[in-house]
LUMSELUM-956101 format. One record per residue: residue number from 1; residue in three letters; z, x, y of N, C-alpha, C in turn. Coordinates in steps of 0.05 Angstrom, whole numbers. Atoms other than C-alpha are relative to their C-alpha. Layout:
% residues N
    nr   rest     n.zz     n.xx     n.yy    ca.zz    ca.xx    ca.yy     c.zz     c.xx     c.yy
   NUM    ALA        Z        X        Y        Z        X        Y        Z        X        Y
...
//
This chain:
% residues 274
    nr   rest     n.zz     n.xx     n.yy    ca.zz    ca.xx    ca.yy     c.zz     c.xx     c.yy
     1    MET        5       15       24       97      138     -184      -28        4      -10
     2    ASN       27       -3       12       39      144     -233       -6      -24      -17
     3    TYR        8       25       14       -1       89     -266      -23        7      -19
     4    SER       21       -5       20      -44       90     -329       -5      -25      -16
     5    TYR        8       21       18      -83       37     -365       -9       13      -26
     6    VAL        3      -15       25      -79       61     -437      -15      -16      -21
     7    MET       16       12       22     -132       45     -490       -2       22      -21
     8    GLY        4      -20       21     -145       78     -557       25       11      -12
     9    ILE      -26       -8       11      -72       83     -577       13      -25      -13
    10    THR      -11       24       14      -39       37     -629       30       -2        2
    11    ASP      -29        1        0       34       56     -624       11       13       26
    12    ILE       -9       -9      -27       67       62     -555       30        4        0
    13    ASP      -29        1        1      140       63     -579       13       26       11
    14    ASP      -11      -25      -10      151      137     -562        4        0       30
    15    LEU       -2        2      -29      137      123     -489       22      -20        8
    16    ARG      -21       20       -6      182       61     -490       28       13       -3
    17    LYS      -26      -13        5      239      103     -519        7       20       22
    18    ASN       -5      -19      -21      230      153     -462        2      -13       28
    19    GLY       -5       14      -26      239      100     -408      -24       -6       17
    20    PHE       24        8      -14      167       87     -389       -1      -30        4
    21    ASN        4       28       -5      152       20     -357      -27       -9      -12
    22    ILE       24        7       16      102      -15     -403       -6      -30        3
    23    LYS        9       28       -1       62      -79     -392      -23       -3      -20
    24    ILE       20        4       21       20     -106     -450      -24      -16        9
    25    TYR       25       14       -5      -53     -126     -441      -15       -2      -26
    26    GLY       13        2       26      -74     -150     -510        6       24      -17
    27    GLU       -4      -24       16      -85      -86     -550        3       25       18
    28    ASN       -2      -22      -19      -80      -43     -487       27       -1       16
    29    TYR      -26       -1      -14      -22      -23     -441       -3       10       28
    30    GLY       -3      -11      -27       -7      -14     -368       26       14        3
    31    ILE      -25      -16        1       43       42     -360        5       13       27
    32    SER       -9      -12      -25       82       65     -299       22       21       -6
    33    PHE      -19      -21        5      122      129     -296        2       19       24
    34    PRO       -4      -18      -22      152      178     -245      -12       28       -6
    35    ASP       12      -26        3      127      249     -234       15       17      -21
    36    ASP      -15      -18       19      183      280     -277       -7       -7      -29
    37    LYS        7        7       27      153      245     -338      -30        5       -6
    38    ILE       29       -6        4       81      270     -329       -5       17      -25
    39    LYS        4      -18       23       89      325     -381        3      -15      -26
    40    ILE       -4       17       24      116      276     -432      -24      -18       -5
    41    PHE       23       18        2       59      228     -418      -25       15      -10
    42    GLU       24      -15        8        4      280     -424        2       10      -29
    43    GLU       -3       -9       28       32      308     -489       -4      -23      -19
    44    PHE        4       23       16       35      238     -517      -29       -8       -3
    45    ILE       29        8        0      -37      222     -497      -16       20      -17
    46    CYS       15      -20       15      -64      287     -525        4       -2      -30
    47    LYS       -7        2       28      -28      275     -591      -10      -26      -13
    48    ASN        4       27       12      -40      200     -601      -27      -13        7
    49    LEU       25       12       -7     -106      184     -566      -21        3      -22
    50    LYS       21       -1       21     -161      166     -616      -23       18       10
    51    ASN       24      -16       -6     -222      212     -619      -21      -19       12
    52    GLY       21       16      -13     -278      186     -574       11      -18       22
    53    PHE      -11       16      -22     -231      156     -522        9       19       23
    54    TRP      -12      -15      -22     -208      179     -453       22      -16       12
    55    ASN      -22       12      -15     -147      165     -411        1       12       27
    56    GLU       -5      -10      -27     -134      171     -337       27      -10       10
    57    TYR      -23       11      -14      -71      165     -296       -2        7       30
    58    LEU        3       -2      -29      -66      156     -221       27        3       13
    59    GLY      -24       -5      -15      -13      184     -176       -7       17       24
    60    LYS        7      -19      -21      -12      242     -127      -28       12       -6
    61    GLU       27       -8        9      -73      264     -167      -11      -21      -19
    62    LYS       13       17       20     -123      227     -209       -9       18      -23
    63    VAL        3      -18       23     -122      260     -278      -15      -15      -22
    64    PHE       16       12       22     -174      246     -333        3       19      -24
    65    ILE       -3      -15       25     -162      268     -405      -20      -12      -20
    66    PHE       20        9       19     -221      263     -453        5       12      -28
    67    LYS       -3      -10       27     -214      269     -529      -26       -5      -15
    68    PHE       27        2       12     -281      282     -562        2       -7      -29
    69    GLU        1        8       28     -302      260     -631       11       21      -19
    70    ASN      -10      -22       17     -285      329     -659       29        7        6
    71    GLY      -28       -5       -6     -215      325     -629        5       19       24
    72    GLU       -3      -17      -24     -229      372     -571        9      -16       24
    73    ILE      -12       13      -23     -191      355     -508       -9       15       25
    74    LYS        5      -11      -27     -214      366     -436       15      -16       21
    75    ARG      -16       13      -21     -170      352     -376      -12        7       27
    76    TYR       11       -4      -27     -195      343     -305       18      -13       21
    77    VAL      -12       12      -24     -162      332     -238      -23       -7       19
    78    LEU       23        9      -15     -212      290     -200       -2       12       28
    79    ASP        5       -9      -27     -243      322     -138      -30       -3        5
    80    ASP       28        3       -7     -310      323     -102      -19       15      -18
    81    GLU       17      -17       15     -337      379     -145       -5      -10      -29
    82    ASN        3        8       28     -324      348     -213       -4      -30       -4
    83    GLU        1       29        2     -331      274     -198      -25       -9      -17
    84    GLU       24        8       14     -403      270     -224        3        7      -30
    85    GLU       -4       -7       28     -384      307     -288       18      -19      -15
    86    ILE      -18       20       12     -326      260     -301      -13      -27       -4
    87    LEU       14       26        2     -369      199     -287      -19        1      -23
    88    ASN       18       -2       23     -421      224     -337       14       -2      -27
    89    LEU      -15        1       25     -368      234     -390       10      -29       -6
    90    CYS       -9       28        3     -340      164     -378      -23      -17      -11
    91    SER       23       15        9     -410      135     -386       -7        7      -28
    92    LYS        7       -9       27     -422      176     -449       20      -12      -20
    93    PHE      -20       11       18     -356      155     -481       -2      -30       -4
    94    ALA        1       29        1     -365       82     -463      -27      -11       -8
    95    GLU       28        8        5     -440       81     -477       -8      -22       20
    96    TYR        7       19      -22     -448       46     -410       -3       17       26
    97    LYS        5      -15      -25     -476       71     -344       17      -11       22
    98    PHE      -18        8      -21     -419       66     -294      -12        8       27
    99    GLU       10       -5      -28     -435       63     -219       15       22       13
   100    SER      -17      -21      -13     -377      106     -195       28        0      -12
   101    ILE      -28       -1        9     -307      129     -212       17      -21       15
   102    THR      -15       19      -16     -280       87     -155       -3      -29      -11
   103    LYS        5       27       11     -312       24     -184       14       -4      -27
   104    ILE      -14        1       26     -285       40     -253       29       -7        4
   105    LEU      -28        4       -4     -215       43     -226        7      -26       14
   106    LYS       -5       24      -15     -219      -14     -177       -7      -26      -15
   107    ASP        6       23       16     -248      -61     -229       22       -5      -20
   108    ASN      -22        2       18     -184      -51     -268       23      -16       13
   109    LYS      -20       17      -12     -134     -107     -253       27       14        3
   110    PHE      -26      -14       -1      -73      -64     -270        1       20       23
   111    TYR        0      -20      -22      -94       -9     -221        0      -14       27
   112    LEU        1       14      -25     -109      -60     -167       28      -10        8
   113    GLU      -27       11       -5      -39      -91     -174       21       21        3
   114    THR      -20      -21       -1       -3      -24     -177       -9       22       19
   115    TYR        7      -24      -16      -35       40     -152      -13       -6       27
   116    PHE       15        5      -25      -84       13     -101       17      -16       20
   117    LYS      -17       16      -17      -36      -39      -74       22       17       12
   118    ASN      -22      -17      -10       21       12      -67      -11       20       20
   119    THR       12      -19      -19      -26       62      -34       -4      -13       27
   120    PHE        4       15      -25      -44       10       18       26       -6       14
   121    ILE      -25        8      -12       27      -14       29       14       25       12
   122    ASN      -12      -24      -11       53       57       38      -13        9       26
   123    PHE       13       -6      -25        0       70       90        8      -19       22
   124    LEU       -6       20      -20       15        5      126       28        5       11
   125    ILE      -28       -6       -9       90       22      129        0       24       19
   126    LYS        1      -25      -16       75       92      156      -13       -6       27
   127    ALA       14        6      -25       26       64      207       18      -16       19
   128    LYS      -17       16      -17       75       13      233       23       16       12
   129    LYS      -21      -17      -11      130       65      241      -11       22       19
   130    SER       13      -20      -17       80      109      278      -14      -12       24
   131    THR       13       14      -23       59       58      331       20      -14       16
   132    TYR      -18       15      -19       94        3      372       29        3       -7
   133    ALA      -28        0        8      159        5      332       14       26        9
   134    ASN      -11      -26       -8      169       78      351       -3        4       30
   135    SER        0       -2      -29      188       83      424      -10       26       11
   136    ASN       10      -27       -8      166      156      426      -30        2       -1
   137    ILE       29        0        3       93      138      410      -13      -12       24
   138    LYS       15       10      -23       45      129      468      -23      -17       -8
   139    LYS       23       17        5       -8       76      472      -26       17        3
   140    VAL       26      -13       -2      -81       95      465      -17      -16       21
   141    GLU       17       13      -20     -139       75      510       -6      -29       -8
   142    SER        4       28        5     -149        0      516      -28       -5      -13
   143    SER       25        6       13     -202      -27      469      -14      -25       12
   144    ARG       11       23      -13     -212      -91      509       13       -3       28
   145    VAL      -11        3      -27     -200     -111      582       28      -13       -2
   146    GLY      -27       10       -2     -126     -120      594       17        4      -25
   147    SER      -15       -3       25     -104      -99      524       18       24        0
   148    SER      -16      -23        6      -49      -53      501       -6        7      -29
   149    ASP        9       -8       26      -68      -12      440       16       23      -12
   150    TYR      -11      -22       15      -38       32      386      -19        6      -23
   151    HIS       19       -9       21      -76       72      334       13       20      -18
   152    TYR       -9      -20       19      -59      110      271      -20        2      -23
   153    GLU       19       -4       22     -103      140      217       10       23      -18
   154    GLU       -9      -20       20      -94      182      154      -21        2      -21
   155    ILE       18       -4       23     -137      212       99       16       -3      -25
   156    ILE      -13        4       26     -116      187       30      -22       -1      -21
   157    ASP       20       -1       21     -156      205      -32      -28        3       11
   158    ASN       26       -6      -13     -212      231       12      -12      -23       14
   159    LYS       10       23      -15     -218      164       47       17       -3       25
   160    LYS      -15        4      -25     -199      150      119       11      -28        2
   161    TYR      -13       25       -6     -149       94      130        6       -1       30
   162    ILE       -5        3      -28     -144       68      201       15      -26        5
   163    TYR      -16       23       -8      -92       21      231       -3       -2       31
   164    HIS        2        4      -29     -104       -9      300       14      -26        8
   165    ASP      -15       23      -10      -58      -56      338       -8       -5       29
   166    THR        8        8      -27      -82      -93      400       15      -25        9
   167    TYR      -13       24      -10      -42     -141      442       -3       -4       30
   168    PHE        2        8      -28      -43     -177      509       26      -13        9
   169    GLY      -23       14      -11       14     -199      554       25       17        0
   170    GLY      -26      -14       -2       87     -181      563       22      -17      -13
   171    THR      -21       17       12      143     -232      554      -12      -22      -16
   172    LYS       16       18       17       90     -279      525      -25       16       -7
   173    PHE       21      -19        9       41     -239      483      -14      -10      -25
   174    ILE       16        6       24      -13     -246      431      -14       25       -9
   175    GLY       12      -25       10      -42     -193      386      -11       -1      -28
   176    GLU       12       -2       27      -76     -170      323        1       28      -10
   177    GLU        0      -26       14      -68     -113      274      -22       -1      -21
   178    VAL       21       -2       20     -126      -90      230        2       27      -14
   179    VAL        2      -25       15     -130      -38      175      -28        3      -11
   180    TYR       27       -6        9     -197       -6      160        1       22      -22
   181    CYS        3      -21       21     -218       35       99      -29        0       -9
   182    ASP       28       -2       11     -283       59       67      -21       -4       22
   183    ASP       21        0      -21     -327       75      127        5      -23       20
   184    ASN       -7       19      -21     -290       30      177       -3      -29       -9
   185    LYS        1       28       10     -291      -32      133       28      -12        3
   186    PRO      -26       13       -3     -235      -80      153        9      -12      -26
   187    VAL      -10        9       27     -191      -94       92       25      -17        2
   188    TRP      -25       15       -3     -127     -126      120        4       -5       30
   189    GLY       -6        6      -28     -105     -160      184       23      -19        4
   190    MET      -22       19       -7      -49     -198      219       -3       -8       29
   191    ASN       -2       10      -28      -48     -242      281       29       -8        6
   192    TYR      -28        7       -8       16     -254      320        1      -10       29
   193    TYR       -5       10      -27       42     -292      381       30       -1        3
   194    GLY      -28       -2       -5      110     -279      411        7       -9       28
   195    VAL      -10       10      -25      152     -309      467       29        9        4
   196    THR      -28       -7       -8      214     -281      502       11      -24       16
   197    LEU      -11       25      -12      256     -343      519       19        5       23
   198    ASP      -18       -8      -22      304     -305      565      -12       25       12
   199    ASP       14      -23      -12      263     -260      611       19       22        9
   200    THR      -19      -20      -10      326     -225      637        8       19      -23
   201    LEU       -8      -17       22      338     -196      567      -25       11      -15
   202    GLY       25       -8       13      265     -180      552       -1       29      -10
   203    GLU        2      -28        8      263     -104      552       25        9      -16
   204    GLU      -25       -7       14      336      -98      529       -2       -9      -29
   205    ALA        2       10       27      322     -141      468      -20       16      -16
   206    MET       20      -16       14      260     -100      450       12       27       -8
   207    ASP      -11      -26        6      299      -35      454       23        0      -19
   208    LYS      -24        0       16      363      -56      420       -3      -16      -26
   209    ALA        3       16       24      337     -106      369      -27        2      -13
   210    LEU       26        2       12      262     -111      359      -10       27      -11
   211    ARG       10      -26       10      240      -38      355       17       12      -22
   212    PRO      -16      -11       22      299      -15      313       -4      -15      -26
   213    ALA        5       16       24      287      -73      264      -28        6      -11
   214    LEU       27       -6        9      212      -57      261       -2       27      -13
   215    MET       -1      -27       11      228       16      246       11        0      -29
   216    LYS      -11        2       27      262       -8      182      -20      -14      -19
   217    VAL       20       14       17      198      -40      155       -3       15      -27
   218    GLY        2      -12       27      192      -29       80       26        5      -13
   219    GLU      -26       -6       11      267      -19       70       12      -24      -15
   220    ASP      -10       24       12      279      -91       48      -21       -9      -21
   221    GLU       19        7       21      246     -104      -20       -6      -30       -2
   222    ASN        3       29        1      254     -179      -11      -18      -11       22
   223    ILE       18        8      -22      209     -181       51      -25       17       -1
   224    ILE       24      -15       -1      136     -162       52       -1       17       25
   225    PRO       -3      -19      -23      128     -101       99      -21       -4       21
   226    VAL       19        5      -21       90     -133      156       14       -1       28
   227    ARG      -15       -2      -25      145     -135      210       25       17       -5
   228    GLY      -25      -15        5      219     -116      202       13       -9      -26
   229    ILE      -15        8       23      273     -129      151       10      -28        4
   230    ALA       -9       28       -2      305     -197      136       21       -4       22
   231    LYS      -20        3      -20      364     -185      182       10       27       10
   232    PHE       -9      -25      -12      386     -131      231       18       -8       24
   233    GLU      -19        5      -22      446     -131      279        6       25       16
   234    ASN       -6      -23      -17      459      -86      338        9       -9       28
   235    ASN      -10        5      -27      502      -91      401       -2      -30        9
   236    GLY        0       28       -7      508     -167      399      -27      -14       -5
   237    TYR       26       12        6      435     -178      380       -3       -3      -31
   238    THR        6        4       29      414     -207      313      -30       -6       -3
   239    TYR       28        3        6      343     -200      288       -3      -12      -27
   240    THR        6       11       26      316     -242      231      -30       -2       -4
   241    PHE       28        3        6      249     -245      196       -3      -14      -27
   242    LYS        4       16       24      227     -296      144      -30       -2       -5
   243    THR       28        1        7      161     -297      106       -4      -19      -24
   244    THR        9       13       24      123     -339       56      -26       13       -8
   245    GLY       25      -12        9       67     -313       12        4       29       -9
   246    THR        0      -28        8       48     -242       -6      -16       16       20
   247    ILE       15      -17      -18       15     -183       28      -30       -9        2
   248    GLU       28       10        1      -52     -215        8       -4      -24       18
   249    LYS        2       24      -16      -38     -280       46       29       -9        7
   250    PHE      -27        5       -7       25     -294       86        3      -13       27
   251    ASP       -8       10      -26       59     -329      144       29       10        5
   252    GLY      -27       -9       -6      122     -305      180       10       -9       27
   253    ILE      -12        6      -26      171     -321      235       22       20        5
   254    GLU      -18      -21       -8      211     -269      272       17      -10       24
   255    GLN      -17       11      -22      271     -287      317       21       21        7
   256    ILE      -23      -16       -9      323     -251      359       20      -18       14
   257    TYR      -22       15      -12      390     -281      378       18       19       16
   258    LYS      -20      -14      -16      438     -257      432       24      -18        2
   259    ASP      -24       17        0      509     -283      423       -6      -28      -11
   260    ASN        7       25       14      481     -337      376      -20      -17       15
   261    ASN       20       14      -15      429     -359      428      -27       12       -6
   262    LEU       27       -9        5      355     -355      410      -13        9       26
   263    ILE       12      -10      -24      322     -310      461      -29       10       -4
   264    TYR       27      -11        6      257     -289      426      -10      -11      -26
   265    GLU       12       10       25      209     -316      373      -29        9       -2
   266    LEU       27       -9        5      145     -291      342       -9      -13      -26
   267    HIS       13       11       24       98     -325      292      -23       19       -8
   268    CYS       22      -17        9       50     -284      249      -12      -11      -25
   269    SER       14        7       25        0     -294      194      -22       20       -5
   270    GLY       21      -19        6      -50     -252      157       -4        4      -29
   271    GLY        5       -6       28      -73     -221       93      -24       18       -3
   272    MET       22      -17        6     -129     -184       59      -26      -12       10
   273    ILE       26        8      -11     -200     -186       87      -21        9      -19
   274    VAL       22       -6       19     -261     -189       41      -26       -4       14
//
C-alpha cells in the first residue's frame, strides 16, 4: 500500500472515480492506494499539481515529485545520495528550513497513522513469527541471569529495527518484549505473565495450541497483533485471546482450554515508548 498527503490540488474527483481511498483534511487529502495504481496517481499529480508545490508518496519507495513555478517537473526516489537535494528543494518550495526528510514525514499525522504505523506493525508480526512462536527458531544467548531470549532484526528504510523477547520460568513465567529503532531507541514494549494450571499438559498445550495460535498473529483484523488470534482450536485444545486498547496502549488476556477446562492463562500489557 502507498500513502500520500496531497496539497496544491483543488479537484480530487478523478482519483475517487478510480477507487483511491481518500480522507479529507480541510483543503488537503490523505490518499491510500495499492501498487497497481501508482501510474495513475503519478500521472494525476503531474497534471493537476499547482506550480510551486511538491507531492510525495510513501510505499516500497519514497517518491517525491516537484512542480516548479515554470511547470517543470522533477521526480526523485529518495535514497542516501539525493536526500540532501530533496531536503533543499522542500525547504525552497516551502520557504522554510526543514531539519530532515524524516521529520517532515513523521510530523505529518496522516503518515504517522498509516505508513509509519503499518511499517512498525508489519515488522512486529514478522518478528513474532520468527521467534518463540516458531518452534524451529533457536534461542539466543541469555541477556540476564536465568533468562531465555529470542532476537530478530531487520533493515527497513535504511533503519535497523530490533525485536528482543526475554522471559524467565517455565510453567509459571514472566517476560518482556521490546522493539528498538533509530540507533537502538526503544519504541514499543509488552510485559506478560503466564501460568500453566495443569502441569501435566504444559508442553503439549504449548505445541498444539499456543505456538500454532501465535503463528497466526496478524491474521485476525479484529485483534491487535501482539499475541495470537481471537480463537484457535486444535486436537481438543481451544485458544482464546481478548484485548482492550490499541497497539499504542493495550491490555490482553490469553487462555487455553482442554476439553472445556482452563489449563493456561496469560496477562499482558504494553504500548508505545516515548
